[in-house]
Backbone as ProteinMPNN parsed JSONL, in Angstrom:
{"seq_chain_A": "XXXXXXXXXXXXXXXXXXXXXXXXXXXXXXXXXXXXXXXXXXXXXXXXXXXXXXXXXXXXXXXXXXXXXXXXXXXXXXXXXXXXXXXXXXXXXXXXX", "coords_chain_A": {"N_chain_A": [[42.84, -29.769, -39.206], [44.646, -27.453, -39.194], [45.335, -25.358, -34.789], [44.696, -22.732, -33.522], [45.942, -19.941, -32.773], [45.864, -18.698, -30.521], [46.813, -15.781, -30.111], [47.065, -14.653, -32.931], [44.245, -13.881, -33.245], [42.09, -12.099, -34.319], [39.672, -9.437, -34.248], [37.028, -9.539, -37.519], [36.128, -7.408, -40.31], [34.175, -8.132, -40.514], [32.34, -7.98, -37.912], [32.858, -5.901, -37.044], [31.141, -4.559, -39.198], [29.39, -5.292, -39.36], [28.21, -4.637, -35.399], [28.47, -1.708, -36.504], [26.232, -1.464, -37.319], [23.982, -2.465, -35.596], [25.242, -0.645, -33.97], [23.42, 2.365, -35.851], [21.086, 1.826, -36.777], [19.555, 1.975, -34.138], [19.98, 4.422, -33.444], [18.477, 5.092, -34.821], [15.849, 4.313, -34.959], [15.827, 5.335, -31.955], [14.92, 8.037, -32.978], [13.299, 8.337, -34.396], [11.025, 7.452, -32.636], [11.4, 9.399, -31.107], [9.832, 10.927, -31.964], [7.211, 10.233, -32.995], [6.806, 10.884, -29.982], [6.025, 12.269, -29.358], [3.733, 13.296, -30.997], [1.504, 12.954, -29.815], [-0.573, 13.543, -28.521], [-1.2, 14.872, -24.693], [-3.57, 14.709, -22.627], [-3.731, 15.91, -19.768], [-5.254, 16.859, -17.96], [-7.587, 15.624, -19.108], [-10.164, 17.175, -20.063], [-10.84, 17.757, -18.466], [-11.974, 21.199, -15.41], [-10.416, 21.447, -13.488], [-10.451, 22.173, -9.271], [-9.064, 25.179, -7.973], [-8.207, 24.882, -5.644], [-7.771, 22.31, -4.424], [-6.366, 19.166, -3.275], [-4.444, 17.125, -2.632], [-5.104, 14.914, -1.047], [-7.495, 14.653, -0.864], [-10.619, 12.475, -2.052], [-10.633, 10.576, -5.152], [-12.328, 11.829, -7.077], [-15.257, 9.853, -8.115], [-17.382, 8.598, -11.004], [-19.352, 6.507, -10.624], [-21.279, 4.874, -8.798], [-21.173, 1.616, -6.374], [-24.658, -0.764, -6.029], [-25.195, -3.122, -4.718], [-23.462, -4.148, -2.367], [-19.44, -5.424, -3.12], [-19.121, -7.863, -2.279], [-20.291, -10.918, -2.02], [-21.116, -12.087, 0.702], [-22.057, -11.611, 4.544], [-19.878, -9.382, 5.737], [-17.203, -11.219, 8.097], [-18.025, -13.681, 7.702], [-16.669, -15.784, 6.732], [-15.025, -17.698, 6.48], [-14.151, -21.001, 4.48], [-15.327, -22.526, 3.133], [-17.384, -26.268, 2.555], [-17.868, -28.979, 0.623], [-19.491, -31.997, 0.824], [-18.373, -34.418, -0.566], [-16.464, -33.994, -0.506], [-14.619, -33.495, 1.77], [-14.815, -35.601, 2.611], [-12.914, -37.839, 1.643], [-10.903, -39.942, 0.891], [-8.134, -38.775, 0.435], [-8.182, -37.593, 2.351], [-7.223, -33.903, 3.653], [-4.583, -33.987, 1.935], [-2.364, -32.71, -0.819], [-2.623, -32.045, -3.403], [-2.07, -33.237, -6.416]], "CA_chain_A": [[42.531, -28.628, -39.326], [44.967, -27.084, -37.31], [45.617, -25.346, -34.298], [44.25, -21.349, -33.593], [47.386, -19.498, -32.089], [45.212, -16.891, -29.192], [47.881, -14.451, -30.093], [47.196, -14.042, -34.251], [42.656, -13.977, -34.163], [41.661, -9.984, -34.181], [38.434, -9.25, -34.985], [37.408, -8.918, -38.409], [35.932, -6.144, -40.45], [33.132, -8.135, -40.697], [31.834, -8.036, -36.775], [32.809, -4.29, -36.697], [30.17, -3.61, -39.905], [27.714, -5.21, -37.869], [28.498, -3.405, -34.617], [27.634, -0.146, -37.23], [24.525, -1.171, -38.103], [22.989, -2.194, -34.768], [24.174, 1.267, -33.707], [23.338, 3.266, -36.453], [19.869, 1.146, -36.32], [18.955, 2.264, -32.166], [19.749, 6.032, -33.094], [17.123, 5.574, -36.024], [14.762, 4.151, -34.177], [15.385, 5.907, -31.757], [14.26, 9.185, -33.526], [11.642, 7.761, -34.667], [9.272, 6.798, -31.407], [11.097, 10.549, -30.137], [9.144, 12.201, -33.007], [6.125, 10.18, -32.022], [5.914, 10.769, -28.73], [6.123, 13.717, -30.054], [2.868, 13.732, -31.575], [0.539, 11.81, -28.943], [-1.249, 14.849, -27.185], [-1.432, 14.167, -23.675], [-4.408, 16.749, -21.479], [-3.618, 15.323, -17.914], [-7.437, 16.846, -16.981], [-8.514, 15.04, -19.511], [-11.061, 17.54, -20.243], [-12.231, 18.414, -16.911], [-11.761, 21.672, -15.359], [-10.344, 20.855, -11.286], [-11.0, 23.252, -8.976], [-8.162, 25.326, -8.203], [-8.421, 24.494, -4.082], [-8.092, 21.011, -4.359], [-5.493, 19.088, -2.65], [-3.497, 15.598, -2.984], [-5.674, 14.515, 0.774], [-9.085, 14.979, -0.687], [-11.082, 11.443, -2.829], [-10.397, 10.704, -6.132], [-13.793, 11.781, -7.855], [-15.743, 8.178, -9.108], [-18.817, 7.921, -11.507], [-20.173, 4.998, -10.603], [-20.83, 3.845, -7.228], [-22.256, 0.536, -6.38], [-25.356, -0.521, -6.243], [-24.69, -3.267, -3.998], [-22.312, -4.533, -2.515], [-19.722, -6.522, -3.891], [-19.483, -9.255, -1.659], [-22.055, -11.897, -1.774], [-20.869, -12.547, 1.781], [-21.437, -10.205, 5.004], [-18.429, -8.941, 6.69], [-18.037, -11.747, 9.18], [-18.325, -14.961, 7.02], [-15.234, -15.762, 5.609], [-14.701, -19.234, 6.928], [-14.174, -21.276, 3.451], [-17.101, -23.88, 2.885], [-16.272, -27.89, 2.029], [-19.573, -30.15, 0.044], [-19.211, -33.629, 1.542], [-17.398, -35.383, -1.283], [-14.133, -32.928, -0.033], [-14.354, -33.631, 2.98], [-14.81, -37.759, 3.198], [-12.118, -38.469, 0.351], [-9.723, -40.501, 1.136], [-6.645, -38.251, 0.639], [-8.332, -35.903, 2.891], [-5.717, -33.469, 3.886], [-3.397, -34.418, 1.199], [-2.87, -31.578, -1.95], [-3.788, -32.029, -5.17], [-0.214, -32.878, -7.155]], "C_chain_A": [[43.628, -28.428, -38.146], [44.958, -26.191, -35.99], [45.33, -23.877, -34.17], [45.637, -21.209, -32.298], [46.47, -18.003, -31.631], [45.53, -15.535, -29.363], [47.527, -13.478, -31.638], [45.731, -14.018, -33.958], [42.91, -12.76, -33.524], [40.449, -10.174, -34.799], [38.676, -8.952, -36.696], [36.49, -8.436, -38.764], [34.534, -5.873, -40.303], [31.686, -7.444, -39.083], [32.313, -6.238, -36.829], [31.343, -3.177, -37.443], [29.394, -3.966, -39.29], [27.21, -4.12, -36.396], [28.056, -1.538, -34.839], [26.816, -0.231, -36.581], [24.294, -1.355, -37.676], [22.963, -1.067, -33.869], [23.893, 2.269, -34.142], [21.376, 2.914, -35.982], [18.662, 2.074, -34.54], [18.685, 3.225, -32.972], [18.8, 5.945, -34.21], [16.096, 5.362, -35.801], [14.295, 4.729, -32.813], [15.183, 7.64, -31.59], [13.475, 9.05, -33.331], [10.824, 7.47, -33.65], [10.086, 8.403, -30.68], [10.083, 10.996, -31.079], [7.576, 11.427, -32.15], [5.173, 10.182, -31.175], [5.288, 11.763, -28.66], [3.836, 14.771, -30.059], [1.776, 13.512, -31.062], [0.244, 13.568, -28.303], [-2.414, 14.47, -25.95], [-2.171, 15.575, -22.625], [-4.324, 15.077, -20.625], [-4.874, 15.624, -17.155], [-8.237, 16.773, -18.153], [-10.118, 15.762, -20.151], [-12.015, 18.432, -19.81], [-11.351, 19.18, -16.615], [-11.311, 20.957, -13.841], [-10.903, 22.419, -11.124], [-9.608, 23.571, -8.592], [-7.547, 24.546, -6.419], [-8.105, 22.965, -4.281], [-7.245, 19.831, -4.801], [-5.088, 17.073, -3.331], [-4.658, 14.745, -2.434], [-6.55, 14.589, 0.167], [-9.281, 13.738, -2.671], [-10.279, 11.593, -3.262], [-11.936, 10.541, -7.088], [-14.22, 10.251, -8.918], [-16.487, 8.565, -9.285], [-19.595, 8.057, -10.75], [-20.278, 4.638, -9.669], [-22.188, 2.388, -7.123], [-23.093, 0.035, -6.169], [-25.845, -1.438, -4.876], [-23.536, -3.426, -3.738], [-21.272, -5.754, -3.147], [-18.026, -7.474, -3.253], [-20.618, -10.227, -1.78], [-21.817, -12.297, -0.076], [-21.059, -12.179, 3.439], [-20.556, -11.124, 5.568], [-18.498, -9.606, 7.819], [-17.6, -13.768, 8.599], [-17.384, -15.263, 5.78], [-14.723, -16.859, 5.591], [-15.061, -20.11, 5.975], [-15.115, -22.495, 3.384], [-16.573, -24.775, 1.87], [-17.633, -28.25, 1.228], [-18.163, -31.605, 0.427], [-18.478, -34.265, 1.22], [-15.704, -35.173, -0.011], [-13.561, -34.183, 0.668], [-14.948, -35.615, 3.566], [-14.271, -38.115, 2.66], [-11.564, -38.849, 1.255], [-8.065, -40.04, 1.555], [-7.43, -37.194, 0.795], [-7.305, -35.193, 3.019], [-4.242, -33.997, 3.373], [-3.409, -32.811, 0.825], [-2.556, -32.281, -2.451], [-2.127, -32.733, -5.331], [-1.132, -32.557, -8.886]], "O_chain_A": [[43.699, -28.816, -36.98], [43.728, -26.218, -35.932], [45.981, -23.432, -35.116], [46.068, -21.948, -31.414], [46.406, -16.864, -32.093], [44.945, -14.51, -29.012], [47.6, -12.253, -31.738], [45.455, -14.343, -35.112], [43.631, -12.446, -32.577], [40.225, -10.948, -35.73], [39.678, -8.475, -37.23], [35.54, -8.61, -38.001], [33.848, -4.865, -40.137], [30.646, -6.796, -39.198], [31.422, -5.527, -36.363], [30.783, -2.145, -37.073], [28.634, -3.257, -38.629], [26.332, -3.261, -36.308], [27.655, -0.638, -34.101], [26.465, 0.422, -35.597], [23.18, -0.904, -37.942], [22.036, -0.528, -33.265], [23.924, 3.268, -33.423], [20.66, 3.528, -35.19], [17.526, 2.467, -34.273], [17.54, 3.318, -33.414], [18.291, 7.031, -34.489], [15.199, 6.046, -36.293], [13.134, 4.768, -32.404], [15.248, 8.322, -30.568], [12.763, 9.4, -32.39], [9.677, 7.186, -33.996], [9.489, 8.768, -29.667], [9.304, 11.714, -30.452], [7.019, 11.842, -31.133], [3.972, 9.919, -31.102], [4.261, 12.094, -28.067], [3.196, 15.739, -29.646], [0.814, 13.834, -31.759], [0.975, 14.407, -27.776], [-3.584, 14.087, -25.958], [-1.766, 16.642, -22.164], [-4.64, 13.898, -20.784], [-5.404, 15.051, -16.203], [-9.232, 17.46, -18.382], [-11.025, 15.06, -20.597], [-12.966, 19.158, -20.102], [-10.186, 18.928, -16.923], [-11.924, 20.047, -13.282], [-11.374, 23.292, -11.853], [-8.784, 22.664, -8.711], [-6.57, 23.81, -6.28], [-9.25, 22.633, -3.973], [-7.165, 19.405, -5.953], [-5.493, 16.283, -4.185], [-5.196, 13.927, -3.181], [-7.241, 14.714, 1.178], [-8.706, 13.866, -3.752], [-9.291, 12.206, -2.858], [-12.449, 9.539, -7.587], [-13.726, 9.802, -9.952], [-17.017, 9.148, -8.339], [-20.284, 8.955, -10.266], [-19.368, 3.895, -9.302], [-23.344, 2.225, -7.513], [-22.515, -0.265, -5.124], [-26.61, -0.946, -4.046], [-22.593, -3.072, -4.445], [-21.748, -6.797, -3.594], [-16.833, -7.628, -3.517], [-21.804, -9.989, -1.55], [-22.735, -13.029, 0.295], [-19.987, -12.481, 3.962], [-20.362, -12.317, 5.8], [-19.314, -9.268, 8.676], [-17.028, -14.689, 9.183], [-17.36, -15.087, 4.561], [-13.918, -17.129, 4.699], [-16.25, -20.408, 6.089], [-15.053, -23.342, 4.275], [-15.84, -24.578, 0.901], [-18.527, -27.431, 1.44], [-16.974, -31.916, 0.357], [-17.744, -34.861, 2.008], [-14.787, -35.67, 0.641], [-12.785, -35.124, 0.499], [-15.26, -36.315, 4.529], [-14.61, -39.297, 2.595], [-11.583, -38.329, 2.371], [-7.225, -40.475, 2.342], [-7.579, -36.222, 0.055], [-6.274, -35.672, 2.545], [-3.22, -34.293, 3.993], [-3.957, -31.904, 1.452], [-2.126, -33.336, -1.985], [-1.242, -32.689, -4.476], [-0.478, -32.254, -9.884]]}, "name": "protein", "num_of_chains": 1, "seq": "XXXXXXXXXXXXXXXXXXXXXXXXXXXXXXXXXXXXXXXXXXXXXXXXXXXXXXXXXXXXXXXXXXXXXXXXXXXXXXXXXXXXXXXXXXXXXXXXX"}
């Protein structure tokens, strides 16, 4: 094989056709997506009526209230607990790898 002269190398017609085909596919997919998005029935109120005097500072309505506290320990009991095996091991204080 001989050397390639950089002054004579030019892009081919096949590369141009590939770029044009990718552009056409992008346009067609974009149009299809726009049609699908127009079909979506988006109702921001979700069937519920909102009071006319509601402000953005009001808390959001919540249907379910928790029946018990979400944390198992009372507030202030946040210290970690360890077992005897973990506390007395020979590699105590070293990070596990």
